[in-house]
C-alpha positions as CSV (number, residue, x, y, z in Angstrom):
1,M,-20.2,0.4,5.2
2,G,-20.9,3.3,3.0
3,K,-18.8,3.3,-0.1
4,K,-18.3,6.3,-2.4
5,E,-16.8,6.4,-5.8
6,F,-16.8,9.4,-8.2
7,T,-14.5,11.3,-11.0
8,K,-13.8,14.7,-11.3
9,K,-12.6,16.6,-14.2
10,L,-9.5,18.6,-13.7
11,S,-9.0,19.5,-17.1
12,P,-11.2,21.2,-19.7
13,D,-11.4,18.6,-22.5
14,G,-11.9,15.8,-19.5
15,D,-8.7,14.1,-20.3
16,D,-7.4,14.6,-17.0
17,R,-9.3,13.5,-13.9
18,L,-9.2,12.7,-10.3
19,R,-11.0,9.3,-9.3
20,I,-11.9,9.5,-5.6
21,K,-13.1,6.2,-3.8
22,I,-14.4,6.7,0.3
23,N,-15.5,3.8,2.6
24,I,-17.1,5.3,5.7
25,E,-18.1,3.0,8.9
26,K,-20.8,4.9,11.6
27,G,-19.8,8.0,9.8
28,K,-16.1,7.9,10.2
29,V,-14.0,7.7,6.9
30,T,-12.1,4.5,7.3
31,D,-10.3,4.2,3.5
32,I,-9.2,6.5,0.6
33,V,-8.2,6.5,-2.4
34,V,-7.7,9.4,-4.4
35,Q,-6.3,8.9,-8.2
36,F,-4.9,11.0,-10.5
37,E,-5.4,9.7,-14.4
38,S,-4.4,11.2,-17.7
39,K,-5.6,9.9,-20.8
40,I,-2.2,10.0,-23.4
41,K,-2.3,9.0,-26.7
42,D,-5.7,7.7,-26.0
43,K,-4.7,5.8,-23.1
44,W,-5.7,6.0,-19.4
45,Y,-2.7,6.5,-17.3
46,P,-2.8,6.3,-13.3
47,I,0.2,8.9,-12.8
48,V,-0.4,10.1,-9.0
49,R,-2.2,7.6,-6.1
50,Y,-2.8,8.5,-2.1
51,D,-4.4,5.6,-0.2
52,C,-3.1,3.5,3.2
53,S,-3.3,0.2,1.8
54,H,-0.1,-0.5,3.7
55,G,-1.5,0.8,7.0
56,F,-0.3,4.3,6.6
57,F,-1.4,7.2,4.4
58,H,0.9,7.8,1.5
59,R,1.2,8.8,-1.9
60,D,2.7,6.7,-5.0
61,V,4.2,8.9,-7.8
62,L,4.4,6.5,-10.8
63,T,6.1,6.3,-14.1
64,P,5.0,4.8,-17.5
65,T,7.1,2.0,-16.8
66,G,4.8,1.0,-13.9
67,E,7.6,1.9,-11.6
68,K,6.6,3.7,-8.6
69,T,7.8,5.8,-5.6
70,K,6.2,5.7,-2.4
71,Q,6.2,8.7,-0.1
72,P,5.2,8.8,3.6
73,I,2.9,11.4,4.8
74,P,1.9,11.9,8.0
75,I,-1.6,12.1,8.6
76,E,-3.2,10.4,10.9
77,N,-6.6,11.7,10.3
78,L,-8.1,10.3,6.9
79,K,-10.9,12.9,6.4
80,D,-8.0,15.8,6.5
81,A,-6.0,13.1,4.2
82,L,-8.8,12.8,1.9
83,T,-8.6,16.7,1.5
84,Y,-4.6,17.1,1.3
85,A,-4.7,14.3,-1.2
86,E,-7.4,15.9,-3.7
87,Q,-6.4,19.8,-3.2
88,D,-2.3,18.5,-4.1
89,I,-3.5,16.5,-7.2
90,K,-5.7,20.0,-7.7
91,D,-2.6,22.3,-7.8
92,R,-0.2,20.1,-9.5
93,W,-1.7,17.9,-11.8
94,E,-0.7,19.7,-15.0
95,W,2.9,19.1,-13.1
96,Y,2.8,15.3,-12.1
97,K,1.4,15.1,-15.9
98,D,4.7,16.5,-17.5
99,K,7.0,14.8,-15.6
100,F,5.1,11.3,-16.1
101,K,5.0,12.7,-20.2
102,K,9.1,13.1,-19.7
103,G,9.4,9.4,-18.9
104,M,7.6,8.0,-21.7
105,K,9.7,7.0,-24.4
């Protein structure tokens, strides 16, 4: 089994990043986690996470209080799911961050 884990910067200052974990067996993607994290007031927060930890591919949108909204995404092929998750976060990370920050006190 091959495991890959890496981060990609989303903002020029490095305070917004994409953390990606991929498990591969026999050349096939078997598990993924794609998480958007942001450094706000010197602390890292997970804001959006895509994974298949409950037996299906889904997006968790997190709040500053630790609550999360689980949204199933009907993509069966995990390679396609990985592409979808990464592109969604790259396209909307600023929107996700603004929404998260509005929930902070």
